[in-house]
C-alpha positions as CSV (number, residue, x, y, z in Angstrom):
1,M,70.6,147.4,123.8
2,N,67.5,146.9,125.7
3,R,65.9,143.6,126.6
4,S,63.4,143.4,123.7
5,Q,66.1,144.1,121.1
6,W,68.3,141.4,122.6
7,G,65.5,138.9,122.5
8,A,64.8,139.9,118.9
9,C,68.4,139.3,117.9
10,I,68.4,135.9,119.6
11,A,65.2,135.0,117.8
12,V,66.4,136.1,114.4
13,G,69.8,134.5,114.9
14,S,68.4,131.2,115.9
15,S,65.9,131.0,113.1
16,P,68.4,129.1,110.7
17,L,68.9,126.5,113.4
18,I,65.2,126.0,113.8
19,I,64.6,125.8,110.0
20,S,67.5,123.4,109.5
21,A,66.1,121.1,112.3
22,I,62.7,121.1,110.6
23,L,64.3,120.3,107.2
24,K,66.4,117.5,108.8
25,L,63.2,115.9,110.1
26,T,61.4,116.1,106.8
27,P,60.3,112.6,105.7
28,D,61.9,111.2,102.6
29,I,58.5,110.7,100.9
30,W,58.0,114.5,100.8
31,V,61.4,115.0,99.3
32,K,60.7,112.4,96.6
33,K,57.4,114.2,95.8
34,L,59.4,117.4,95.2
35,G,61.9,115.6,92.9
36,T,60.0,116.8,89.8
37,V,59.8,120.4,91.0
38,L,63.5,120.8,91.7
39,L,66.0,121.7,89.0
40,N,68.5,119.2,87.6
41,E,71.9,120.8,87.9
42,D,73.5,118.2,85.6
43,E,71.2,119.0,82.7
44,E,72.5,121.5,80.1
45,V,70.3,124.5,79.6
46,N,70.0,126.5,76.4
47,N,68.9,130.0,77.4
48,Q,69.1,133.0,75.0
49,L,70.0,135.4,77.8
50,L,72.8,133.1,79.0
51,S,74.1,132.6,75.5
52,G,74.3,136.4,75.0
53,W,76.2,136.8,78.3
54,K,78.6,134.0,77.4
55,S,79.3,135.6,74.0
56,T,80.2,138.9,75.7
57,Q,82.5,137.1,78.1
58,A,84.2,135.0,75.5
59,G,86.5,137.7,74.1
60,P,87.5,138.6,70.6
61,D,89.6,135.4,70.0
62,S,86.7,132.9,70.6
63,K,84.8,131.1,67.9
64,E,81.6,133.0,68.6
65,N,83.1,136.4,68.2
66,V,85.7,135.9,65.4
67,T,83.3,137.0,62.7
68,T,82.1,140.0,64.7
69,Y,85.6,141.0,65.6
70,N,86.7,140.8,61.9
71,E,83.7,142.7,60.7
72,L,84.4,145.4,63.3
73,A,88.0,145.6,62.1
74,S,87.0,145.9,58.5
75,E,84.4,148.7,59.3
76,K,87.1,150.7,61.1
77,S,89.5,150.3,58.2
78,E,86.8,151.5,55.8
79,E,86.1,154.5,58.0
80,A,89.8,155.3,58.1
81,D,90.0,155.1,54.3
82,E,87.0,157.4,53.9
83,F,88.6,159.8,56.4
84,A,91.9,159.8,54.5
85,Q,90.2,160.5,51.2
86,A,88.2,163.4,52.5
87,P,89.4,166.9,51.3
């Protein structure tokens, strides 16, 4: 590793320290102004994409998927009956 590469590594590696020092010195007034821009993590969010993901992760025994699971089971039994009746 030559001298310029070593210097670049030190500069990149120390950048989080410099950024954290700048953030630590940020006045409280600036942070209060950003209060409306930042997200509230305690607030419940109703998102269609998130609801879809949760329904796929819930499994067949959950309340959301009981109807779908039962419908799927009845469709498979109907297909099996049709297959059994075929000549």
